[in-house]
C-alpha positions in Angstrom: 1.5 -54.0 -4.0 2.5 -56.9 -1.8 0.6 -55.8 1.4 -3.0 -54.9 2.1 -3.5 -51.2 2.5 -6.3 -49.4 4.4 -6.1 -46.1 2.6 -7.9 -45.0 -0.5 -5.6 -44.8 -3.5 -4.9 -42.8 -6.7 -3.1 -44.1 -9.7 -0.9 -41.9 -11.7 0.3 -42.1 -15.3 3.8 -43.3 -16.2 5.4 -39.8 -16.4 3.9 -38.9 -13.0 5.2 -42.1 -11.5 8.7 -41.5 -12.8 8.7 -38.0 -11.3 7.5 -39.2 -8.0 10.0 -42.1 -8.0 12.6 -39.4 -8.6 11.8 -37.9 -5.3 9.3 -35.1 -5.9 6.4 -35.2 -3.4 3.6 -33.5 -5.4 1.0 -35.4 -7.5 -0.8 -33.0 -9.9 -4.4 -33.4 -10.8 -3.6 -34.1 -14.5 -1.3 -37.0 -13.5 -4.1 -39.0 -11.9 -5.7 -41.7 -14.1 -8.0 -43.3 -11.5 -9.1 -43.1 -7.9 -10.4 -45.9 -5.6 -11.8 -45.9 -2.1 -13.2 -42.3 -2.4 -10.2 -40.3 -1.0 -11.4 -37.5 1.3 -10.1 -33.9 1.2 -7.4 -33.4 3.8 -7.1 -37.2 4.5 -4.4 -39.6 3.6 -4.3 -41.7 0.5 -1.8 -44.0 -1.3 -0.3 -43.2 -4.6 0.2 -46.0 -7.1 2.0 -46.5 -10.3 0.2 -47.7 -13.5 1.1 -51.2 -12.5 -0.2 -50.8 -9.0 3.2 -50.4 -7.3 3.1 -48.4 -4.1 4.8 -45.0 -4.5 3.9 -43.2 -1.3 1.2 -41.9 1.0 0.1 -38.3 1.2 -2.6 -35.7 1.9 -5.4 -35.6 -0.7 -7.2 -32.4 -1.8 -9.7 -32.4 -4.7 -9.7 -28.6 -4.7 -6.0 -28.2 -5.4 -4.0 -28.7 -8.5 -1.5 -30.4 -6.3 -3.9 -33.3 -5.7 -1.7 -35.2 -3.3 1.2 -34.1 -1.2 3.3 -37.1 -0.3 4.6 -37.3 3.3 6.0 -40.9 3.3 7.3 -43.5 0.9 7.5 -46.2 3.5 4.6 -48.6 3.2 5.1 -49.6 6.9 4.6 -46.2 8.3 1.6 -45.5 10.6 0.6 -41.9 10.7 -0.1 -41.2 14.4 1.6 -39.1 17.0 4.8 -41.2 17.0 5.3 -40.6 13.3 4.9 -36.9 13.5 7.0 -36.7 16.7 9.8 -38.3 14.8 9.4 -36.0 11.9 9.5 -32.9 14.2 12.5 -34.2 16.1 14.4 -34.9 12.8 13.7 -31.3 11.8 14.8 -29.8 15.1 17.9 -32.0 15.3 18.9 -30.9 11.8 18.7 -27.2 12.9 20.8 -27.9 16.0 23.4 -29.6 13.8 23.6 -27.0 11.0 23.0 -23.8 13.1 25.0 -24.8 16.2 24.3 -22.4 19.0 22.5 -20.1 16.6 19.0 -21.6 17.0 17.4 -18.7 19.0 16.1 -17.4 15.7 15.8 -19.9 12.8 13.4 -21.7 10.5 12.4 -24.9 12.2 10.1 -26.4 9.5 10.7 -25.6 5.8 7.8 -27.3 4.1 8.6 -30.0 1.6 12.3 -29.9 2.5 11.3 -31.3 6.0 8.6 -33.5 4.6 5.9 -31.3 6.1 4.3 -30.1 2.8 2.9 -26.6 2.9 4.0 -25.9 6.5 6.5 -23.1 7.5 7.6 -22.6 11.1 9.9 -19.8 12.1 11.3 -19.4 15.6 11.8 -15.9 17.0 13.2 -16.5 20.4 10.3 -17.9 22.5 7.7 -17.4 19.8 6.9 -19.7 16.9 5.2 -18.2 13.8 3.6 -20.6 11.4 2.1 -20.6 7.9 0.0 -23.6 7.0 -0.7 -23.7 3.2 -2.0 -27.2 2.7 -5.3 -28.7 3.8 -3.7 -31.9 5.1 -1.3 -30.1 7.5 -4.2 -27.8 8.5 -6.0 -30.9 9.8 -3.1 -32.4 11.7 -1.6 -29.2 13.1 -3.4 -29.7 16.5 -1.1 -32.8 16.8 2.0 -31.3 15.2 2.2 -27.9 16.9 2.4 -29.2 20.5 5.0 -31.7 19.4 7.1 -28.8 18.1 6.9 -27.1 21.4 7.9 -30.3 23.3 10.9 -30.9 21.1 12.3 -27.4 21.4 11.6 -27.0 25.1 13.4 -30.3 25.8 16.6 -28.5 24.8 15.9 -25.7 27.4 14.4 -23.2 25.0 11.0 -22.2 26.3 8.2 -21.3 23.9 5.6 -18.7 25.0 3.2 -19.1 22.1 2.5 -20.1 18.5 1.2 -17.4 16.2 -0.5 -18.4 12.9 0.1 -16.2 9.9 -2.5 -18.0 7.7 -3.2 -14.9 5.5 -1.4 -16.1 2.4 -3.3 -16.4 -0.9 -2.0 -19.9 -1.4 -4.5 -21.0 1.2 -7.3 -20.1 -1.2 -5.9 -22.6 -3.7 -6.3 -25.3 -1.1 -9.9 -24.2 -0.3 -8.8 -22.8 3.1 -9.9 -19.6 4.7 -7.3 -16.8 5.4 -6.7 -15.5 8.9 -4.2 -15.0 11.7 -4.1 -15.3 15.4 -2.7 -17.3 18.3 -2.9 -21.1 18.3 -4.2 -22.3 21.6 -1.6 -24.2 23.7 -3.2 -26.1 26.5 -2.3 -24.8 29.9 -0.5 -21.7 28.6 -1.8 -18.1 28.6 -2.0 -16.3 25.3 0.8 -13.8 24.9 -0.4 -10.2 25.0 1.8 -8.7 22.3 2.5 -9.7 18.6 5.8 -7.8 18.6 8.9 -9.4 19.9 12.6 -8.6 19.9 15.3 -10.8 18.4 19.1 -10.7 18.0 20.7 -11.7 14.7 24.4 -11.3 14.0 24.6 -9.2 17.1 21.9 -6.8 15.9 18.6 -6.3 17.7 15.3 -6.1 15.8 11.7 -5.6 16.7 9.7 -8.2 14.8 6.0 -7.5 14.2 4.9 -11.0 13.4 1.3 -10.1 13.0 1.7 -7.4 10.4 5.2 -7.9 8.9 5.8 -9.6 5.6 5.5 -13.4 5.6 6.2 -14.4 9.2 7.5 -11.0 10.1 11.3 -11.2 9.4 13.4 -12.9 6.7 15.7 -15.3 8.4 17.0 -16.8 5.1 19.6 -14.0 4.6 21.1 -14.3 8.0 24.6 -15.4 6.9 24.5 -13.5 3.7 24.1 -10.3 5.7 27.2 -11.2 7.7 29.1 -11.9 4.4 28.0 -8.6 3.0 29.2 -6.8 6.1 32.7 -8.1 5.7 33.1 -5.8 2.7 31.6 -2.7 4.4 34.3 -1.2 6.7 35.1 2.3 5.5 32.8 2.2 2.5 29.8 4.3 1.4 27.0 1.8 1.2 23.6 2.1 -0.6 21.2 -0.6 0.8 18.4 -1.0 -1.7 15.0 -2.6 -0.8 16.0 -2.4 2.8 12.7 -3.7 4.3 13.6 -3.9 8.1 17.0 -2.4 7.5 19.0 -5.5 8.0 21.7 -5.3 5.4 22.4 -1.7 6.1 22.5 -2.3 9.9 25.0 -5.2 9.5 27.2 -2.9 7.3 27.1 0.0 9.7 27.9 -2.2 12.7 30.8 -3.6 10.7 32.3 -0.1 10.3 30.8 1.4 7.1 31.6 5.1 6.7 28.1 5.8 5.5 25.0 3.8 5.0 21.9 5.0 3.1 19.0 2.5 3.2 16.1 2.8 0.7 12.7 1.3 0.5 9.5 2.3 -1.3 7.4 1.5 1.8 7.0 4.2 4.4 6.1 1.5 6.9 9.3 -0.4 6.2 11.4 2.7 6.5 9.8 3.6 9.9 10.5 0.1 11.1 14.1 0.2 9.9 14.6 3.6 11.7 13.3 2.0 14.9 15.8 -0.9 14.5 18.7 1.5 13.9 17.7 3.4 17.1 17.4 0.2 19.0 21.1 -0.6 18.1 22.4 3.0 18.4 23.5 3.0 14.8 23.5 6.0 12.5 21.9 5.2 9.2 20.3 7.5 6.6 16.9 6.4 5.4 15.0 7.3 2.3 11.5 6.4 1.0 12.0 6.0 -2.7 11.5 3.6 -5.6 14.8 2.0 -6.3 14.1 1.9 -10.1 13.8 5.6 -10.0 16.6 6.3 -7.6 19.5 4.3 -9.2 19.5 6.3 -12.5 19.9 9.6 -10.5 23.1 8.5 -8.7 26.3 10.3 -9.4 28.9 7.8 -10.5 31.1 7.0 -7.5 28.6 8.5 -5.0 28.6 5.0 -3.4 31.3 2.4 -3.6 29.1 -0.5 -2.3 25.6 -1.2 -3.5 23.4 -3.9 -2.1 20.3 -5.1 -4.0 17.9 -7.3 -2.1 14.6 -6.9 -4.0 11.4 -8.8 -3.4 10.6 -11.7 -5.7 9.9 -10.1 -9.1 8.2 -13.3 -10.3 6.1 -15.9 -8.5 5.2 -17.7 -11.7 7.0 -19.2 -14.7 4.8 -17.0 -16.9 6.4 -13.8 -15.7 10.0 -14.8 -15.7 10.9 -12.7 -18.8 9.5 -9.5 -17.3 11.3 -10.3 -14.0 14.6 -10.7 -15.9 14.1 -7.3 -17.3 13.5 -5.9 -13.8 16.6 -7.6 -12.4 18.7 -6.5 -15.3 17.6 -2.9 -14.9 18.6 -2.5 -11.3 21.8 -4.5 -11.6 22.8 -2.5 -14.8 22.1 0.8 -13.0 24.1 -0.3 -9.9 27.1 -1.4 -12.0 27.0 2.0 -13.9 26.9 3.9 -10.6 29.8 2.1 -9.0 33.4 3.2 -9.4 36.0 0.7 -10.6 36.9 -1.3 -7.6 33.5 -0.8 -6.0 31.4 -3.7 -4.8 28.0 -5.1 -5.6 25.9 -7.5 -3.5 22.9 -8.8 -5.5 20.3 -11.5 -5.1 17.0 -13.0 -6.1 14.6 -14.8 -3.9 12.4 -16.3 -6.7 12.6 -20.0 -7.4 11.4 -19.3 -10.9 14.4 -17.0 -11.5 16.8 -20.0 -11.5 20.5 -19.6 -10.8 21.3 -20.1 -14.5 18.9 -17.4 -15.5 20.2 -15.0 -12.8 23.8 -15.5 -13.9 22.8 -15.0 -17.5 21.1 -11.7 -16.5 24.2 -10.6 -14.6 26.5 -11.3 -17.6 24.2 -9.2 -19.8 24.0 -6.4 -17.3 27.7 -6.3 -17.0 28.2 -6.3 -20.7 25.8 -3.4 -21.2 27.4 -1.5 -18.4 30.8 -2.2 -19.9 32.3 -3.5 -16.7 33.8 -6.8 -15.5 32.6 -8.7 -12.4 35.1 -10.3 -10.1 33.3 -12.9 -8.0 33.9 -12.5 -4.2 31.3 -15.0 -3.0 28.4 -17.0 -4.4 25.9 -18.0 -1.7 22.4 -19.3 -1.1 19.8 -19.4 1.7 20.9 -20.2 5.2 21.0 -23.9 6.0 17.9 -23.8 8.2 16.1 -23.4 4.8 17.5 -26.6 3.4 17.5 -27.4 -0.3 16.1 -30.8 -1.1 17.7 -31.7 -4.4 14.7 -33.7 -5.5 12.4 -30.7 -5.0 13.7 -27.8 -7.1 11.1 -25.5 -5.5 13.1 -25.5 -2.2 16.1 -23.9 -4.0 15.2 -20.3 -4.4 17.7 -17.8 -3.0 20.7 -16.7 -5.1 23.2 -14.3 -3.5 26.4 -12.9 -5.1 29.0 -10.4 -4.1 31.2 -9.0 -6.9 33.9 -6.4 -7.3 33.3 -4.2 -10.3 36.5 -4.0 -12.3 
C-alpha cells in the first residue's frame, strides 16, 4: 500500500484476491492467510492482497464464515456520518429514478446491491421495516437508520417508525441474537400498531410486519403481478402458493372470470380473504397442499395457472431435490392446462439459477408433451437491483408461457 492505514488488516490468498478484485464483497474465513492489528468483531478492517495491495475495507466478524464484508474499495474513504449519509442518499435516489412515483412501497436498501451488506429495508408507506443480518451493520444502525428517515422525509414522505424484524436464523451465524420490535427514533412516539395498509398496483393490502413472512409483504413481485394480470381478463385462474393473495387479486381486478387461490397455510388464506374483502373482489380460497391439488385437477378446469412457490432450496446442497419439486408442480400444471392456456411460473431461490430453472421447464414440458410459447421473461422489481459482480443478488426468475 502507498498510504498509511489506521485499520487492522487481513491478507487473503491469491484466489480470494482475484474474486474480490472482480467485485465480490465477501471475504471467507478460508481465504485469509494472516491478520494484523487484532481486528475486532463488528469493527472495520482492511483487506490486502498477498503482495500487500489494498483491496477494500469492511466489517470483520470472527464468528462468521463470511469473515469480512467489504463496504468500500476507496482507500480515501472515512467511515463517519457523511459516508453513510451519502450511501443512504445513493440508495434512495436510485429508487426514485427506477420506481418513479411508485416509491410509497418499495425496497429502499437491498443489502450488498446497495453496499450495505446484510441490511434489508422495506418501505410500507410511512413505516420502514428492517432486517439486519450482519454484525457490522448491527453496530452502525443507530447512525444509519436516522439518516434513512432524513433522506426519505426530505422528499415529503413522512416516516412514523422503524420496525426491526431481526428474527431470521442468519443472525445466529453472525453471533447475533434474534428479536423484533420498534427501533427508537428520538423525539418520535412509538407507533401503536404493527399492521399497516398499503396500495400496490391499485390493490389494497393489510401488512402485518410483525408476524408476516420476512418483512411482512413481498415487494419484489410487484411488476410481475401486473404482467400476470394482463393475461387474466375472461380467464379461469388458479393462483397457487397465494400467500397474501396478491397474484389472484391482481388477476381478479384485471377481469378474470374466476380466481381460485390456494395456500397450505390457514393463516395465509385468512389474510388473503381479508385482502379480497378490503378490495371488494370475489375470489375463492382453498387451504390445500399444491403438490396434492394439482394432480386432482380436471384437464381444462383452469386455463391460467400461476405458480409462485416459496424457495425450495436455500443451499447449493439441496438444489437437486428442489429441481424435482419445481419440475413436479410445473409438469402437473402443464398437464392440467388446455392447449392455448397460460402458465406463469417462478423461482425465488438464488441457488436455482436461471439456467437450471429453464432446463427444468424444458424437461417438464417434454414430459407433459407440450410446447411452451414464451410471453414474457422477467426478474425481480428494480428496487431489488442485481449487482452483476454479486450473483447472490440475482434470485428471482419469472416466466409467462402459453401452452401450445
